[in-house]
Backbone as CSV, one residue per row, in Angstrom:
resi,resn,N_x,N_y,N_z,CA_x,CA_y,CA_z,C_x,C_y,C_z
1,LYS,-18.977,24.791,-32.804,-17.971,24.911,-33.872,-18.318,25.325,-35.171
2,LYS,-17.987,25.673,-35.057,-18.273,26.675,-36.865,-17.786,26.061,-37.827
3,PHE,-19.834,25.854,-38.774,-19.049,25.073,-40.032,-18.712,26.017,-41.204
4,PHE,-17.942,25.447,-41.512,-17.499,26.049,-43.122,-17.108,25.378,-44.158
5,ALA,-17.176,25.805,-45.089,-16.376,25.173,-46.563,-16.146,25.760,-47.288
6,ILE,-15.250,24.505,-47.777,-14.184,24.792,-48.918,-14.460,25.605,-50.402
7,ALA,-14.989,26.707,-51.005,-15.581,27.337,-52.066,-14.582,27.568,-52.928
8,PHE,-14.434,27.079,-53.945,-13.084,26.876,-55.516,-14.480,27.409,-56.472
9,ILE,-13.752,28.892,-56.719,-14.440,30.343,-57.946,-13.976,30.430,-58.201
10,ALA,-14.619,30.223,-59.984,-14.452,29.395,-61.149,-14.694,31.188,-62.142
11,ALA,-14.453,31.107,-63.880,-14.776,31.849,-64.216,-13.669,31.691,-65.089
12,THR,-13.935,33.008,-66.365,-13.527,31.887,-67.965,-11.619,33.114,-67.216
13,MET,-10.974,32.783,-67.979,-9.421,33.871,-67.819,-8.900,33.802,-69.309
14,VAL,-9.745,33.488,-70.390,-9.540,33.337,-72.038,-10.097,34.907,-72.316
15,ALA,-8.969,35.957,-72.620,-9.877,37.253,-72.565,-9.800,36.754,-74.357
16,CYS,-10.985,37.585,-74.999,-11.758,37.362,-76.322,-10.763,39.299,-76.526
17,ASN,-10.633,39.172,-77.444,-10.473,40.850,-78.391,-11.369,41.402,-78.963
18,ASN,-12.794,41.238,-79.438,-13.604,41.289,-80.111,-14.411,42.047,-79.589
19,SER,-13.919,43.141,-78.725,-14.605,44.487,-78.173,-13.249,45.319,-78.307
20,GLY,-11.892,45.218,-78.325,-10.818,45.867,-79.152,-10.329,46.486,-77.804
21,GLU,-10.357,45.408,-76.521,-10.229,46.373,-75.898,-8.779,44.650,-76.002
22,LYS,-7.784,44.922,-74.777,-6.112,44.601,-74.528,-6.817,43.342,-74.025
23,LYS,-6.660,42.144,-75.034,-6.272,40.771,-74.538,-5.634,40.449,-72.607
24,GLU,-4.369,40.848,-72.192,-3.983,40.972,-71.368,-5.331,41.793,-70.016
25,GLU,-5.636,42.567,-70.934,-6.186,43.709,-69.724,-8.134,43.025,-69.216
26,LYS,-8.264,42.592,-70.766,-9.568,42.111,-69.746,-9.162,40.661,-69.230
27,ARG,-8.055,39.968,-69.061,-7.930,38.873,-68.373,-7.862,39.590,-67.053
28,GLN,-6.920,40.328,-67.485,-6.576,40.722,-65.539,-8.778,41.513,-65.036
29,GLU,-9.629,41.792,-65.181,-10.517,42.141,-65.498,-11.203,40.946,-65.293
30,ASN,-11.008,39.760,-65.374,-11.661,38.741,-64.717,-10.839,37.461,-63.777
31,LEU,-9.302,38.440,-64.063,-8.477,37.830,-62.601,-9.285,38.687,-61.272
32,ASN,-9.783,40.210,-61.162,-9.871,40.550,-60.647,-11.646,40.187,-60.442
33,ARG,-11.546,40.008,-60.727,-13.582,39.695,-61.095,-13.817,38.558,-59.721
34,ILE,-12.988,36.828,-60.225,-13.341,36.046,-59.732,-12.552,36.320,-58.259
35,ASN,-11.032,36.856,-57.885,-10.557,37.668,-56.750,-11.797,37.587,-55.545
36,SER,-12.225,39.367,-56.431,-13.319,39.895,-55.555,-14.230,38.703,-54.906
37,VAL,-14.656,37.681,-55.737,-15.755,36.902,-54.666,-15.071,36.192,-53.832
38,ALA,-13.422,35.584,-54.175,-12.984,34.965,-53.422,-12.667,35.349,-51.478
39,SER,-12.365,37.196,-51.633,-12.643,37.982,-50.605,-14.060,37.396,-50.053
40,GLU,-14.874,37.880,-50.939,-16.291,37.807,-50.320,-16.073,36.245,-49.923
41,VAL,-16.053,34.944,-49.857,-16.175,33.697,-49.192,-15.242,34.036,-48.247
42,TYR,-14.464,34.381,-48.422,-13.072,34.404,-47.412,-13.787,35.071,-46.374
43,LEU,-14.474,36.831,-46.320,-14.476,37.052,-45.173,-16.292,36.777,-44.955
44,SER,-16.883,35.441,-45.276,-18.247,35.351,-44.569,-17.772,33.650,-44.203
45,GLY,-16.632,33.612,-43.082,-15.667,32.784,-42.582,-15.983,31.050,-43.590
46,HIS,-15.015,31.148,-44.948,-14.957,29.496,-44.819,-13.860,30.491,-46.600
47,THR,-13.184,29.033,-46.941,-11.292,29.004,-46.896,-12.517,28.576,-49.181
48,PRO,-11.859,30.574,-49.703,-12.020,30.203,-51.378,-10.427,29.630,-51.275
49,PHE,-10.377,29.431,-53.348,-9.718,28.679,-53.971,-9.393,29.204,-55.263
50,ILE,-8.758,29.205,-55.627,-8.782,29.848,-57.535,-8.108,29.177,-57.969
51,GLY,-8.016,28.209,-58.952,-7.555,26.896,-59.696,-5.830,28.019,-60.311
52,VAL,-6.878,28.958,-60.970,-5.907,29.217,-61.583,-4.557,30.746,-60.660
53,ASN,-5.641,31.082,-59.521,-3.918,31.585,-58.319,-2.545,30.459,-58.406
54,ALA,-3.446,29.724,-57.972,-2.575,28.072,-57.852,-1.204,28.424,-58.861
55,ALA,-2.421,28.581,-60.304,-1.152,27.567,-61.555,-0.299,28.524,-61.850
56,LEU,-0.567,29.347,-61.613,0.146,30.397,-63.129,1.685,30.905,-62.466
57,PRO,1.972,30.500,-60.704,3.412,30.732,-60.402,3.857,29.186,-61.087
58,VAL,3.163,28.371,-61.311,4.373,27.193,-61.886,4.242,27.045,-63.572
59,VAL,2.817,27.668,-64.196,3.137,28.152,-65.444,3.587,28.618,-66.266
60,ALA,4.079,29.888,-65.804,4.945,30.981,-65.736,6.837,30.165,-66.689
61,ASN,7.100,29.304,-65.777,9.004,28.483,-65.937,8.129,27.570,-66.681
62,LEU,6.672,27.332,-67.588,6.583,25.858,-68.950,6.428,26.832,-70.002
63,PRO,6.854,25.740,-70.864,6.776,26.070,-72.109,5.282,26.555,-72.372
64,GLU,4.452,27.965,-73.431,3.861,27.769,-73.727,2.484,27.342,-74.448
65,VAL,3.269,25.858,-75.063,2.091,24.902,-75.600,2.133,24.101,-74.216
66,ILE,2.353,23.677,-72.971,1.805,23.011,-72.588,0.750,23.946,-71.032
67,ARG,1.056,25.088,-71.155,0.156,25.800,-69.940,-0.930,25.066,-69.624
68,TYR,-1.784,25.526,-70.862,-3.476,25.362,-70.538,-3.692,24.012,-69.746
69,LYS,-3.073,22.687,-70.402,-3.158,21.488,-69.421,-2.527,21.808,-67.881
70,ALA,-1.146,22.704,-67.787,-1.206,22.446,-66.489,-1.932,23.253,-65.606
71,ILE,-2.820,24.409,-66.231,-3.629,24.776,-65.687,-4.470,24.618,-65.832
72,MET,-5.155,24.025,-66.334,-5.733,22.762,-65.954,-6.131,21.374,-65.143
73,ASP,-5.125,20.863,-65.678,-4.230,19.341,-64.344,-4.627,20.710,-62.925
74,ILE,-3.690,21.168,-62.336,-3.719,21.952,-60.904,-5.351,22.265,-60.516
75,SER,-6.133,23.062,-61.276,-7.122,23.317,-61.172,-8.387,22.664,-60.744
76,LEU,-8.352,20.762,-60.846,-9.167,20.048,-61.742,-8.712,19.043,-60.587
77,ALA,-7.178,19.740,-59.783,-6.817,18.636,-58.684,-7.664,19.755,-57.411
78,LEU,-7.526,20.548,-57.511,-7.259,21.767,-56.510,-9.295,20.976,-56.400
79,VAL,-10.267,22.090,-57.822,-11.739,21.806,-57.313,-11.964,20.100,-56.580
80,SER,-11.289,19.032,-57.486,-12.208,17.974,-56.773,-12.091,17.939,-55.114
81,GLU,-10.885,18.393,-54.604,-10.979,18.676,-52.832,-12.028,19.368,-51.915
82,CYS,-12.809,20.223,-53.364,-13.551,21.247,-52.150,-14.939,20.620,-52.096
83,ASP,-15.702,21.986,-51.223,-16.983,21.314,-50.952,-18.289,22.334,-51.783
84,ALA,-17.735,23.250,-52.788,-18.794,23.569,-53.916,-17.489,24.350,-54.526
85,LEU,-18.762,25.354,-55.772,-18.180,25.836,-57.029,-18.916,27.075,-56.786
86,ILE,-17.849,28.384,-57.294,-19.437,28.960,-57.385,-18.509,29.366,-58.592
87,LEU,-19.574,29.380,-59.915,-19.050,30.002,-61.407,-19.619,30.765,-61.890
88,VAL,-18.814,31.594,-61.590,-18.926,33.658,-62.124,-18.949,33.481,-63.261
89,ALA,-18.428,33.107,-64.069,-18.664,33.177,-65.959,-17.833,31.283,-65.931
90,GLU,-18.485,31.153,-67.736,-18.530,29.956,-67.549,-17.375,30.415,-69.329
91,SER,-17.584,28.886,-69.459,-15.629,28.912,-70.798,-15.833,26.627,-70.561
92,PRO,-14.313,27.299,-70.954,-14.619,26.153,-71.816,-13.824,25.255,-69.815
93,GLY,-12.803,25.775,-70.097,-12.316,24.775,-68.331,-12.852,25.408,-67.279
94,ALA,-13.864,26.057,-66.880,-14.669,26.468,-66.931,-15.659,25.097,-65.984
95,ASN,-16.108,25.313,-67.407,-17.808,23.661,-67.455,-16.516,22.386,-67.310
96,ILE,-15.415,22.522,-67.226,-14.893,21.212,-67.062,-14.628,21.324,-65.402
97,GLU,-14.015,22.496,-64.463,-14.402,21.888,-63.550,-15.969,21.849,-62.639
98,LYS,-17.045,22.403,-63.564,-18.137,22.658,-62.744,-18.531,20.969,-63.078
99,ASP,-18.122,20.344,-64.823,-18.909,19.006,-64.788,-18.320,17.790,-63.807
100,LEU,-16.875,18.502,-63.316,-16.469,17.511,-62.560,-16.557,17.532,-61.125
101,MET,-17.505,18.688,-60.446,-17.849,18.591,-58.726,-19.228,17.999,-58.803
102,LEU,-19.840,18.135,-60.281,-21.406,17.237,-60.477,-21.298,16.169,-60.293
103,SER,-19.653,15.559,-61.584,-20.001,14.278,-61.212,-19.841,13.526,-59.816
104,LEU,-18.835,14.463,-59.112,-19.251,13.851,-57.121,-19.703,14.983,-55.941
105,GLY,-20.773,15.249,-57.241,-21.926,15.317,-55.861,-22.432,15.902,-55.489
106,LYS,-21.734,17.450,-55.958,-21.187,18.791,-55.191,-21.803,19.063,-55.943
107,PRO,-22.111,20.451,-55.263,-22.701,21.640,-55.491,-22.507,22.280,-55.998
108,VAL,-22.778,23.343,-57.115,-22.500,24.506,-58.153,-23.236,25.551,-58.361
109,PHE,-23.195,26.696,-57.506,-23.516,28.324,-57.815,-23.288,29.148,-58.397
110,SER,-24.014,29.750,-59.160,-24.043,30.498,-60.095,-23.933,31.926,-59.359
111,SER,-23.363,32.555,-58.194,-23.312,33.186,-57.731,-22.978,33.351,-55.733
112,PHE,-22.207,34.501,-55.594,-21.704,34.313,-53.952,-22.725,34.327,-53.430
113,ALA,-24.218,34.909,-53.441,-24.864,34.918,-52.018,-26.148,33.819,-52.168
114,GLU,-25.591,33.322,-53.618,-26.806,31.655,-53.656,-25.533,30.606,-53.093
115,PHE,-24.458,30.655,-53.913,-23.416,30.031,-52.523,-23.705,30.365,-50.854
116,LEU,-24.142,30.843,-50.317,-23.934,31.856,-48.934,-25.259,30.800,-48.368
117,SER,-26.763,31.015,-49.236,-28.012,30.393,-48.755,-27.824,29.153,-48.641
118,GLN,-26.754,28.644,-48.629,-26.467,27.289,-47.979,-25.916,26.637,-47.687
119,PHE,-24.762,27.516,-47.091,-23.495,27.371,-46.066,-23.494,28.692,-45.225
120,THR,-24.181,28.210,-44.825,-23.883,29.371,-43.518,-24.685,29.076,-42.071
121,ASP,-23.359,29.156,-40.894,-24.034,28.610,-39.227,-25.380,27.700,-39.605
122,SER,-26.655,28.461,-39.592,-27.555,27.321,-39.193,-27.828,26.797,-40.485
123,ASN,-27.180,26.356,-41.651,-26.956,24.796,-42.524,-26.802,23.764,-42.208
């Protein structure tokens, strides 16, 4: 039987405008980055989850004032069910997800390579 992990990938989704880039372009760049890590997780035989990907279709229909709360509620519900977290970049929301995983005694990794070194068939 092949061992697999359910990995949650977290990173910042709030785009800062301090470098002159458009906010939406930076947000898409961040999303592409975490989706790329999720692809690596999947190709290695594990199941990836990204909270914001689960939340975005839902929050698109919600009032702006509650979207962040809804994203966090959905993300935290998902992350609590995962075996590990890969923290691609820190942000207030990603750090809340990290803290939840640590409080549950689950590992948090800073890279896909670090995750893979712990979750392989030989472990």
